[in-house]
C-alpha positions as CSV (number, residue, x, y, z in Angstrom):
1,M,45.7,-17.1,-47.6
2,V,49.8,-18.1,-47.3
3,D,50.9,-20.8,-45.3
4,T,54.5,-19.9,-45.6
5,D,56.9,-17.7,-47.2
6,V,59.0,-20.9,-48.9
7,L,58.0,-24.5,-49.0
8,I,61.7,-26.4,-49.1
9,V,61.4,-30.0,-50.6
10,G,64.1,-31.5,-49.0
11,A,66.3,-32.0,-46.0
12,G,69.8,-32.9,-47.0
13,P,72.9,-30.8,-46.4
14,V,71.7,-28.2,-49.5
15,G,67.7,-28.2,-48.2
16,L,68.5,-27.1,-44.5
17,T,70.8,-24.4,-45.8
18,A,68.2,-22.8,-47.6
19,A,65.9,-23.1,-44.8
20,A,68.7,-21.9,-42.5
21,E,69.4,-18.9,-44.3
22,L,65.9,-18.1,-45.4
23,R,65.2,-17.9,-41.3
24,R,68.8,-15.9,-40.7
25,H,67.3,-12.9,-43.2
26,G,64.1,-13.3,-41.3
27,A,62.0,-15.6,-43.5
28,H,59.2,-18.0,-42.4
29,C,59.9,-21.2,-44.3
30,R,59.0,-25.1,-43.9
31,I,60.8,-27.9,-44.8
32,V,59.6,-31.3,-45.6
33,D,61.8,-35.0,-46.4
34,R,60.3,-37.7,-47.3
35,L,62.8,-40.2,-45.8
36,P,61.7,-40.9,-41.7
37,A,65.3,-39.9,-40.1
38,R,69.0,-39.1,-42.0
39,L,70.5,-41.6,-43.6
40,P,73.0,-43.9,-42.1
41,Y,75.4,-43.5,-45.2
42,A,78.8,-41.1,-45.5
43,K,77.9,-40.2,-49.3
44,A,79.1,-36.5,-49.8
45,V,81.9,-36.3,-47.2
46,G,84.6,-33.3,-48.3
47,I,83.7,-30.2,-47.5
48,Q,85.6,-27.0,-49.1
49,P,86.8,-24.3,-47.5
50,R,84.5,-22.2,-49.2
51,T,81.8,-24.0,-47.6
52,L,83.1,-23.6,-44.3
53,E,83.9,-19.3,-44.8
54,I,79.7,-19.8,-45.5
55,W,79.2,-21.6,-42.6
56,D,81.3,-19.2,-41.2
57,R,79.0,-15.8,-41.9
58,M,76.3,-18.3,-41.2
59,G,77.3,-18.2,-37.9
60,M,78.4,-22.5,-37.7
61,V,81.2,-23.0,-38.6
62,R,82.2,-24.2,-35.1
63,E,80.3,-27.1,-34.8
64,A,81.5,-27.8,-38.2
65,L,85.1,-27.7,-37.2
66,D,83.8,-29.7,-33.9
67,A,83.0,-32.8,-36.1
68,A,85.5,-32.4,-38.8
69,V,89.0,-34.0,-39.4
70,P,91.4,-32.1,-41.7
71,M,91.8,-33.3,-45.3
72,R,95.6,-32.6,-45.6
73,G,96.5,-34.3,-49.4
74,Q,96.0,-37.0,-51.2
75,L,98.7,-40.3,-51.4
76,L,98.5,-41.6,-55.2
77,Y,99.3,-45.0,-56.4
78,S,99.7,-47.0,-59.3
79,D,100.5,-50.1,-60.5
80,G,102.5,-51.1,-57.5
81,A,104.7,-47.6,-57.4
82,D,104.4,-44.9,-55.2
83,Q,103.4,-41.5,-57.4
84,G,104.2,-39.2,-54.1
85,R,101.6,-37.4,-52.3
86,I,99.8,-34.6,-53.3
87,D,99.8,-31.9,-50.3
88,F,96.0,-29.3,-50.3
89,R,97.9,-25.8,-49.6
90,L,96.5,-22.9,-49.9
91,P,97.4,-19.1,-49.2
92,P,98.2,-18.1,-46.1
93,E,95.3,-15.3,-45.7
94,V,92.8,-18.1,-46.5
95,P,91.2,-18.8,-43.0
96,Y,90.0,-22.8,-43.8
97,G,91.1,-25.6,-45.1
98,F,89.7,-29.0,-46.8
99,A,87.8,-31.3,-44.1
100,A,86.3,-34.1,-44.3
101,L,83.4,-35.1,-42.9
102,P,80.3,-37.8,-42.7
103,Q,77.0,-36.8,-44.8
104,Y,74.6,-37.2,-42.3
105,E,77.1,-35.5,-40.3
106,T,76.7,-32.7,-42.1
107,E,73.3,-32.9,-42.0
108,R,73.0,-33.0,-37.9
109,V,75.0,-29.9,-37.6
110,L,72.7,-27.8,-39.9
111,E,69.5,-29.2,-38.9
112,E,70.9,-28.0,-35.1
113,H,71.7,-24.5,-36.1
114,L,68.6,-24.6,-38.0
115,A,66.5,-25.6,-34.9
116,R,68.2,-22.5,-32.5
117,F,65.4,-20.6,-35.8
118,G,62.4,-22.3,-34.1
119,T,62.6,-24.4,-36.9
120,G,62.3,-28.2,-38.0
121,I,62.4,-31.0,-40.6
122,E,58.6,-32.2,-41.2
123,R,60.3,-35.8,-41.9
124,G,58.3,-38.6,-43.3
125,T,56.6,-35.6,-45.8
126,E,56.4,-35.9,-49.7
127,L,55.7,-33.8,-52.0
128,V,52.9,-35.2,-54.5
129,S,52.5,-32.0,-57.3
130,F,52.2,-28.4,-57.4
131,K,50.7,-25.5,-59.5
132,Q,51.9,-21.7,-59.5
133,D,50.2,-19.1,-59.9
134,T,51.2,-14.9,-59.9
135,D,50.4,-15.0,-56.2
136,G,52.2,-18.3,-55.1
137,V,52.3,-22.1,-55.4
138,L,50.1,-24.3,-53.8
139,S,51.8,-27.8,-52.5
140,R,50.4,-31.3,-52.2
141,M,51.8,-33.3,-50.6
142,V,51.1,-37.1,-48.5
143,T,52.0,-36.5,-44.4
144,V,53.6,-39.3,-42.1
145,D,50.1,-40.9,-41.0
146,G,49.2,-41.3,-44.8
147,G,47.2,-38.2,-44.6
148,E,46.8,-35.2,-47.2
149,E,47.9,-31.6,-46.5
150,E,47.5,-28.6,-49.5
151,V,50.4,-25.8,-48.9
152,R,50.2,-22.2,-50.0
153,S,53.8,-21.0,-50.1
154,R,54.7,-17.8,-51.7
155,F,57.9,-19.4,-53.6
156,L,58.7,-23.4,-53.7
157,V,62.7,-24.5,-53.5
158,G,63.0,-28.0,-55.6
159,C,66.3,-29.5,-53.0
160,D,65.1,-33.0,-53.1
161,G,68.1,-34.5,-55.5
162,A,68.9,-36.2,-58.3
163,H,64.9,-37.8,-59.5
164,S,63.7,-34.0,-58.2
165,V,59.9,-34.3,-58.1
166,V,59.6,-30.5,-58.5
167,R,62.4,-30.7,-61.8
168,K,59.9,-33.1,-63.3
169,T,56.7,-31.5,-62.4
170,L,58.5,-28.5,-64.6
171,G,58.9,-30.2,-67.4
172,L,62.8,-29.1,-67.1
173,S,65.6,-31.2,-69.7
174,F,68.2,-32.4,-67.4
175,E,70.8,-33.8,-70.0
176,G,73.7,-35.6,-69.8
177,A,74.7,-39.2,-69.2
178,A,75.7,-42.2,-67.5
179,F,79.6,-43.2,-67.1
180,P,79.1,-47.3,-67.6
181,E,81.3,-48.0,-64.8
182,E,79.9,-49.0,-61.5
183,Y,81.4,-49.2,-57.6
184,M,80.7,-49.5,-54.7
185,L,81.1,-47.4,-51.2
186,A,81.7,-48.6,-48.1
187,D,82.6,-47.3,-44.3
188,V,85.3,-49.0,-42.5
189,E,88.2,-49.6,-40.3
190,V,92.0,-50.2,-41.4
191,D,94.9,-51.1,-39.6
192,W,97.7,-49.5,-42.8
193,G,100.6,-47.4,-41.3
194,L,99.9,-44.3,-44.3
195,P,100.0,-41.0,-42.6
196,P,96.2,-39.7,-41.5
197,G,94.3,-37.2,-42.7
198,Y,95.6,-38.3,-46.1
199,G,92.8,-38.9,-49.4
200,V,94.6,-43.0,-50.6
201,R,94.1,-42.8,-54.8
202,V,95.7,-46.5,-56.1
203,M,95.0,-47.4,-59.4
204,H,96.0,-50.1,-61.9
205,H,96.1,-50.6,-65.5
206,G,94.8,-53.0,-67.7
207,D,97.3,-54.3,-71.2
208,D,95.2,-52.1,-72.9
209,G,96.4,-48.5,-71.0
210,A,92.6,-47.9,-69.4
211,V,92.5,-48.0,-65.5
212,D,90.6,-51.6,-65.2
213,D,90.5,-51.8,-60.7
214,L,90.9,-48.7,-59.2
215,L,90.6,-47.8,-54.8
216,V,89.3,-44.2,-53.5
217,C,89.8,-43.7,-49.8
218,I,89.0,-40.4,-47.9
219,P,89.5,-40.4,-44.1
220,L,86.9,-39.5,-41.7
221,P,86.4,-38.7,-38.0
222,G,87.6,-42.1,-36.5
223,R,90.7,-44.0,-35.7
224,G,91.8,-45.7,-39.4
225,R,88.6,-44.8,-40.8
226,Y,87.8,-44.2,-43.9
227,R,85.4,-44.2,-46.8
228,M,86.0,-46.0,-49.4
229,S,85.0,-46.5,-53.5
230,M,86.1,-48.9,-55.7
231,M,85.2,-50.8,-59.0
232,V,82.4,-53.2,-58.4
233,P,82.6,-57.4,-58.9
234,P,80.8,-59.1,-61.8
235,E,78.4,-61.1,-59.0
236,L,77.3,-57.7,-58.1
237,S,77.0,-56.1,-60.9
238,A,74.8,-58.7,-62.1
239,A,72.2,-59.0,-58.8
240,R,70.3,-56.5,-60.3
241,K,69.3,-53.9,-62.7
242,P,71.2,-50.2,-62.7
243,A,70.3,-47.4,-59.9
244,G,68.4,-44.6,-61.0
245,E,66.2,-47.5,-63.3
246,Q,64.9,-49.2,-60.0
247,G,61.9,-47.4,-58.9
248,T,62.1,-44.0,-60.2
249,G,61.5,-43.6,-64.1
250,D,63.4,-41.0,-65.1
251,G,66.5,-43.0,-66.5
252,V,68.7,-41.2,-64.0
253,A,72.2,-43.6,-62.9
254,H,72.7,-41.6,-60.0
255,G,73.5,-42.0,-56.8
256,L,73.1,-45.0,-54.1
257,D,71.0,-48.2,-54.9
258,T,70.6,-49.6,-51.3
259,G,67.9,-52.9,-53.0
260,R,70.9,-54.5,-54.7
261,R,72.8,-56.4,-52.6
262,A,75.2,-54.5,-50.8
263,P,78.7,-55.5,-50.7
264,G,79.9,-57.1,-47.7
265,I,83.3,-57.0,-45.9
266,E,84.7,-59.6,-48.1
267,H,84.4,-57.6,-51.2
268,I,86.2,-55.2,-50.0
269,Q,89.0,-57.2,-48.0
270,A,89.3,-58.8,-52.0
271,V,90.0,-55.4,-53.5
272,L,92.0,-53.9,-50.4
273,D,94.5,-57.4,-51.2
274,R,95.0,-56.7,-54.3
275,L,95.3,-52.5,-54.2
276,S,96.6,-51.2,-50.9
277,P,99.7,-49.6,-50.4
278,E,100.1,-52.3,-47.8
279,P,99.3,-55.4,-46.3
280,T,96.1,-54.3,-43.9
281,T,92.8,-55.7,-42.9
282,A,88.8,-53.7,-43.2
283,S,86.7,-54.0,-40.3
284,A,83.8,-52.1,-38.1
285,M,81.8,-51.8,-41.4
286,R,79.1,-49.2,-40.8
287,W,77.6,-50.0,-43.7
288,S,78.1,-50.3,-48.1
289,S,76.6,-49.6,-51.1
290,V,76.7,-49.9,-54.5
291,F,76.2,-46.6,-56.5
292,R,76.5,-45.4,-60.3
293,I,77.7,-41.8,-61.5
294,S,76.2,-39.7,-64.1
295,H,76.7,-35.9,-65.3
296,R,74.0,-33.8,-65.9
297,L,72.8,-30.4,-65.8
298,V,69.4,-28.6,-65.6
299,D,68.3,-25.5,-68.7
300,K,67.5,-23.3,-66.0
301,Y,67.3,-23.3,-62.4
302,A,63.9,-21.8,-61.8
303,D,60.5,-21.4,-63.8
304,G,58.2,-18.8,-61.8
305,R,58.3,-19.3,-58.6
306,V,59.9,-22.4,-58.3
307,F,63.6,-23.1,-57.7
308,I,65.7,-25.8,-57.6
309,A,69.3,-26.2,-55.9
310,G,72.0,-29.0,-55.8
311,D,71.3,-32.3,-57.1
312,A,68.3,-31.3,-58.3
313,A,70.2,-28.8,-60.8
314,H,73.3,-30.4,-61.6
315,I,74.9,-33.8,-61.2
316,H,78.3,-35.0,-62.1
317,P,81.3,-37.1,-60.7
318,P,82.8,-37.0,-57.1
319,T,86.0,-36.1,-58.4
320,G,86.9,-32.9,-55.7
321,A,84.2,-33.1,-53.7
322,Q,82.2,-30.9,-55.7
323,G,79.0,-31.0,-55.6
324,M,77.6,-30.9,-52.2
325,N,79.6,-28.0,-52.1
326,T,78.0,-26.2,-55.1
327,G,74.9,-26.9,-54.0
328,I,75.3,-25.3,-50.2
329,Q,76.4,-22.0,-52.3
330,D,73.1,-22.3,-55.0
331,A,71.4,-22.7,-51.4
332,C,72.7,-19.5,-50.0
333,N,73.1,-17.5,-53.1
334,L,69.2,-18.0,-53.6
335,A,67.7,-17.9,-50.1
336,W,69.2,-13.8,-49.3
337,K,67.2,-12.6,-52.6
338,L,64.2,-15.1,-51.4
339,A,64.5,-13.0,-48.4
340,L,64.7,-9.9,-49.1
341,T,61.7,-10.5,-51.8
342,V,59.5,-11.7,-49.4
343,R,60.2,-8.6,-46.7
344,G,59.0,-6.7,-50.4
345,A,62.8,-4.9,-50.0
346,A,64.0,-6.5,-53.0
347,H,64.1,-5.1,-56.8
348,P,61.0,-6.9,-58.9
349,H,64.2,-8.7,-60.9
350,L,66.4,-9.7,-58.1
351,L,65.3,-13.1,-58.1
352,D,66.5,-13.9,-61.7
353,S,70.0,-13.1,-61.0
354,Y,69.8,-17.2,-58.9
355,D,69.9,-18.3,-62.2
356,A,72.3,-15.8,-64.0
357,E,74.7,-16.6,-61.4
358,R,74.6,-20.0,-60.2
359,R,73.7,-21.9,-63.5
360,P,77.1,-21.1,-65.3
361,I,78.6,-21.7,-62.0
362,G,77.1,-25.4,-62.2
363,E,78.1,-26.1,-66.3
364,E,81.5,-25.7,-65.1
365,V,81.3,-27.6,-62.4
366,V,79.8,-30.3,-64.3
367,G,82.5,-30.1,-67.3
368,R,85.9,-29.9,-65.1
369,T,84.7,-33.1,-63.1
370,V,84.0,-34.9,-65.9
371,R,87.7,-34.3,-67.3
372,H,89.1,-34.6,-64.2
373,A,86.8,-37.9,-64.0
374,S,88.6,-39.4,-67.4
375,E,92.2,-37.8,-66.8
376,G,93.1,-37.1,-63.3
377,V,93.2,-33.3,-61.7
378,Q,96.8,-33.7,-62.5
379,A,96.3,-32.8,-65.4
380,D,94.9,-29.4,-65.8
381,P,96.7,-26.9,-66.9
382,D,96.6,-24.4,-64.5
383,D,99.9,-24.1,-61.8
384,F,99.3,-25.8,-58.3
385,T,98.0,-23.4,-56.7
386,T,95.3,-22.0,-58.7
387,V,93.9,-25.8,-59.0
388,M,94.0,-25.8,-55.5
389,L,91.8,-22.8,-55.1
390,R,90.0,-23.7,-57.8
391,E,89.2,-27.0,-56.3
392,A,88.3,-25.3,-52.9
393,Q,86.2,-23.2,-54.8
394,L,87.3,-19.8,-53.9
395,L,87.6,-19.0,-57.4
396,V,83.8,-19.3,-58.0
397,A,82.7,-15.5,-59.1
398,Y,79.8,-13.5,-61.2
399,P,81.3,-10.3,-63.3
400,D,78.7,-10.7,-65.2
401,S,76.0,-11.0,-63.0
402,P,73.1,-8.8,-63.8
403,I,72.9,-7.2,-60.0
404,V,77.1,-6.3,-59.4
405,G,78.8,-3.2,-60.3
406,R,80.8,-3.4,-63.5
407,G,84.7,-3.9,-62.9
408,T,87.1,-1.3,-63.4
409,P,89.7,-2.1,-66.3
410,G,93.0,-2.6,-65.2
411,L,92.5,-2.6,-61.6
412,E,94.1,-4.6,-59.4
413,G,92.4,-6.9,-56.2
414,P,89.1,-8.2,-56.1
415,G,86.2,-6.9,-58.2
416,P,82.8,-7.2,-58.4
417,G,81.4,-10.6,-57.6
418,D,84.6,-12.0,-56.5
419,R,84.5,-13.5,-53.0
420,A,85.4,-11.4,-50.4
421,P,88.5,-12.2,-49.2
422,D,89.8,-12.3,-45.5
423,C,91.9,-10.5,-43.4
424,G,93.2,-10.5,-39.8
425,G,94.9,-7.8,-37.6
426,L,91.5,-5.5,-37.3
427,T,91.7,-3.6,-33.4
428,G,89.3,-1.8,-32.5
429,G,89.4,-0.1,-28.4
430,I,86.6,-2.6,-26.5
431,S,88.9,-5.9,-28.2
432,A,91.7,-7.0,-26.1
433,V,92.8,-8.8,-29.3
434,P,92.7,-8.1,-33.3
435,L,89.8,-9.5,-35.2
436,R,89.7,-11.1,-38.7
437,L,86.9,-9.0,-41.2
438,Y,84.8,-11.9,-41.6
439,D,84.4,-12.0,-37.6
440,L,82.4,-8.6,-38.4
441,L,81.1,-10.0,-41.6
442,R,79.2,-12.9,-39.4
443,D,75.4,-13.1,-39.4
444,R,74.7,-9.9,-40.9
445,G,73.6,-9.2,-44.3
446,H,75.0,-6.2,-46.7
447,V,78.2,-4.9,-45.4
448,L,79.6,-1.5,-46.7
449,L,83.2,-1.3,-45.7
450,L,84.5,1.9,-45.7
451,H,87.9,2.2,-46.5
452,A,89.8,5.2,-45.3
453,D,93.8,6.5,-45.4
454,S,93.5,9.2,-43.2
455,A,91.0,10.2,-40.5
456,D,90.2,13.5,-41.9
457,V,88.4,10.8,-44.3
458,L,85.8,10.0,-41.9
459,G,83.9,12.6,-42.4
460,A,82.9,11.7,-45.7
461,C,82.9,7.6,-44.8
462,G,80.2,9.0,-42.2
463,E,77.9,10.7,-45.3
464,V,78.5,7.5,-46.8
465,A,77.3,5.5,-44.2
466,S,74.2,7.5,-43.7
467,G,73.4,8.1,-47.6
468,I,73.3,4.2,-48.1
469,R,71.5,3.5,-44.9
470,H,69.1,5.3,-45.7
471,L,69.0,4.1,-49.2
472,T,68.2,0.3,-48.2
473,D,66.2,1.6,-45.7
474,G,68.1,0.2,-42.3
475,Q,69.0,-3.2,-44.4
476,T,72.8,-2.2,-44.7
477,T,75.6,-2.0,-42.0
478,A,78.6,0.0,-42.6
479,L,82.1,-0.4,-40.9
480,V,84.8,1.5,-41.1
481,L,88.6,0.3,-42.2
482,L,91.7,2.7,-40.9
483,A,95.1,2.4,-42.6
484,P,97.9,1.6,-40.4
485,D,98.7,5.3,-40.1
486,A,95.5,6.9,-40.1
487,G,95.6,7.8,-37.1
488,T,98.5,9.1,-35.9
489,Q,98.3,13.2,-37.2
490,A,95.3,14.7,-38.1
491,A,95.7,18.3,-40.1
492,T,93.8,21.0,-38.0
493,G,92.6,24.0,-41.0
494,T,92.9,22.1,-44.2
495,A,90.0,19.8,-44.1
496,T,86.9,21.7,-45.1
497,G,82.8,21.4,-44.4
498,T,81.0,18.2,-43.1
499,A,84.0,16.1,-43.4
500,T,85.9,18.2,-40.4
501,G,83.0,18.6,-37.9
502,T,82.3,14.7,-38.1
503,A,85.9,13.6,-38.4
504,A,86.9,16.3,-34.8
505,E,83.9,14.6,-33.4
506,S,84.6,10.8,-34.2
507,M,88.1,11.8,-32.4
508,G,85.9,12.6,-29.0
509,N,86.7,16.6,-29.6
510,G,83.0,17.5,-29.4
511,S,84.4,21.5,-30.0
512,G,85.6,20.3,-33.1
513,N,88.8,22.7,-32.3
514,A,90.8,19.5,-33.4
515,A,90.2,19.2,-36.4
516,A,88.7,22.7,-37.4
517,G,91.3,25.1,-35.9
518,S,91.5,28.4,-37.4
519,G,92.2,28.3,-40.7
520,A,94.5,27.3,-43.8
521,G,98.5,27.0,-42.4
522,D,97.5,25.5,-38.5
523,T,100.0,22.8,-37.6
524,A,98.8,19.0,-37.1
525,E,98.1,17.9,-34.3
526,V,98.8,14.0,-33.1
527,V,95.6,12.2,-32.3
528,D,95.5,8.5,-30.9
529,H,94.3,6.1,-33.2
530,A,92.2,4.3,-30.7
531,E,89.8,7.4,-30.5
532,V,90.1,7.8,-33.8
533,V,88.2,4.1,-34.1
534,D,86.4,4.4,-31.0
535,Y,84.6,7.6,-31.1
536,A,83.8,7.4,-35.2
537,T,79.7,8.5,-36.1
538,D,77.9,8.7,-39.3
539,A,76.3,12.1,-40.9
540,D,73.2,11.5,-38.5
541,G,75.5,11.3,-35.2
542,R,74.8,7.6,-34.4
543,H,78.1,5.7,-33.3
544,L,79.2,4.3,-36.6
545,P,82.0,1.0,-36.1
546,A,85.8,1.5,-36.7
547,F,88.3,-0.7,-37.2
548,L,92.1,0.2,-38.1
549,D,94.1,-2.1,-40.2
550,S,96.8,-2.1,-37.5
551,R,99.1,-4.4,-40.2
552,G,97.3,-3.3,-43.2
553,E,95.7,-6.7,-44.1
554,F,92.8,-5.4,-45.5
555,A,94.4,-2.9,-47.9
556,R,96.8,-5.5,-49.2
557,A,93.7,-7.9,-49.3
558,Y,91.5,-5.4,-51.5
559,R,94.0,-4.1,-53.1
560,T,93.3,-0.2,-52.0
561,T,95.7,2.5,-51.0
562,G,93.2,5.6,-50.6
563,P,89.5,6.0,-49.8
564,A,87.1,3.3,-51.3
565,A,84.1,1.3,-50.6
566,F,83.1,-2.3,-50.9
567,L,79.7,-3.8,-50.4
568,V,79.4,-7.3,-49.6
569,R,76.6,-9.6,-49.9
570,P,75.1,-12.0,-47.6
571,D,76.8,-14.8,-49.6
572,G,80.1,-12.8,-49.3
573,H,80.8,-11.7,-52.9
574,L,81.2,-7.9,-53.5
575,G,78.0,-6.5,-54.9
576,A,80.5,-3.3,-55.6
577,R,83.2,-1.5,-55.1
578,V,83.5,2.0,-55.9
579,A,86.6,4.6,-55.5
580,P,87.5,7.3,-54.7
581,L,85.4,7.8,-52.0
582,A,83.8,11.4,-52.2
583,V,80.4,12.7,-51.5
584,P,78.2,12.9,-53.6
585,G,79.6,10.7,-55.9
586,A,80.6,7.8,-54.1
587,V,76.9,7.6,-52.9
588,A,74.9,7.8,-56.0
589,A,77.4,5.4,-57.5
590,L,76.7,2.5,-54.2
591,S,73.3,3.9,-54.8
592,E,73.0,3.0,-58.5
593,E,74.9,-0.5,-57.8
594,L,72.4,-1.1,-54.8
595,A,69.2,-0.3,-57.7
596,R,70.2,-3.4,-59.0
597,V,68.9,-5.1,-55.7
598,F,66.4,-3.6,-53.6
599,R,63.6,-1.8,-54.5
600,L,65.1,1.7,-53.9
C-alpha cells in the first residue's frame, strides 16, 4: 500500500518548488523538514529572471514581486578607487529583471502557494533511513514528538541540502573541494548615499596582488538594508572548527556555521570603516554568521526511484546568485515528469531525462561560478549581453536531451530544448487589452502553439490540435496564433478539403460559403480578423483558442514566417518545433516527439 505518490525531504526553496509543481500537476506528495520553523537568515537572496518566469508559469510571480526589490546592477571599487558600475540590462522582450529577496521570504511565498493545494510542511520530521524496491520507497522518519513513522511512497526526492541524508544513503559521490577562505554574513542597515538597488563590491589587494580584504553588499527590501559578506577576522576564524566538520561527519565544508561565535556589529563596522566607499554606520543587525564555501557535484542525480535536487546535487560559490535558482529549475524539471509518471501517462524512460538534462547544467554552473569567484564575472570572454543572459539563466537549454526533437541545422530562432521566449501584442475578441504569451501559458501543462500565416491554415491547425489532443488523452492544450494580416482576407474557392470547411466555420459562417465558394477563380472576401480568432474550432468542432499576433512579436521571437507548431513543456522549454504545418505530416512529426514523453 502506498501512502503518497512522492515524499520530499527538505522544505527549502527547492523542496517547496517540487511540492508545489507536483500538486499543480495533480500528484500527491508529502514534504517534511527536520527544522521546526523557517530559518531567519537571508542566505540565498538573488532571484534570477528565469526563476521569475518559472514562478509566472506556476501562478505565484505576483506575490514574489510584491515582496522583492529590483537588483539594478553593481558598483565596483578596488583599492580605494571607483571602478564604475555594471547595469544589469536585458533585452526588452525579457519580461522580468533581476531581483533580491531574502531566502526566508522566498520560502514564505512558496509555502503559501503550496498551501493553496491543501499541502503543508511537516516540520520537526527527520528522515532517518529508506529502502527502495521495484515498486516504491519505504522511508523511516522521526517525528516532532520523538516517535517513528514509516512512509511508503512511489518516489523519494531529496532536497535536503549540502549534507543530504538522501545523497549519503544512496552512496553517491560528491567530488570537489573547499575554498580556504572563511567569510562572515550579516543582515544590516547602513546610512550611506549610494544609489539604491545596486550591489556593492569592494576589493583590496595586498603587495602580492591577491585580494586580502573584501566587502560584498546585496540590497534587500527595506531602507538602506543589505546582506553583507566579508572575510572573517582572526578571532572568529580560530574560534571553532570549520563549518561542515561539526556534527555532519561528511567533510563537506559548506554553508552557515551557526555553532560558532556569531560576528557582532563591531566586526561588521570594522570592515565598513576599512572598505566602505563612503563613511557609514551599520545598525539594526538582524542576524550574522560565519560560513564557508565548497564546490562539489554529485555523480548522478537519480538512482532508481530516488532523486536529488538543489544543494544535495551541486554546491558552489555564491557568485552570480546561481545556486538556489539552479535548484529551483531542478525541481521544476523533475516535478512534471514525476507527475506524468504517477498518472501512468509517461514514457517508461521519461524520468531518465532528469539526470540527462540537469546534471550537465549543474556541471556548467559549478565550473562557471568557480571561475568567476577567482577571476571575476568581468573576466568572462563573452560579450556583455551574453554574460547577462547567462547569469539570468535565460540560456539554459537541453538540445541534446533524449526527450526533445532534433533541431534543424541552420534554422534561426528557438529550437527543441531551448527556453520558450515571451512576447506581447496577442489580441482576442474578449480581452480588451493585448496579452503576453506567458499569460496564455500560465498554470498549464504541455501547450501546443500553432502559428498560422493565413486564415486558410486554420483548418490544418484544427486537425493538428485534435490529433494531438487525442494522442495525449487531453493532456496538451492547443492555441492558435495568427499572423497580423491573417484575418484581413480569405481566398475563396482556392482551399480544399477539411481545411476549407473548418476555416469557413471558424469565421462564423456556418454554411462555409465564404471559404468554399463555387470554384477556382472566385474573388477574395474581406474578413474581420476578430471573427477569425473568436470562432476557430478544431476538427472535432471544439472551440480552439486563437489570438492575433497583432504586432508580429511572436513571429519575430520564434523566427517563423509560415505555418509551424511549437510544443512548450510545463517547465517552459520547447519539446518540438515542426514546420510546415501540413496534415497529416505535422501530426505524425509531433506524435514522434510526444512519444518520447507520453505513453502513447
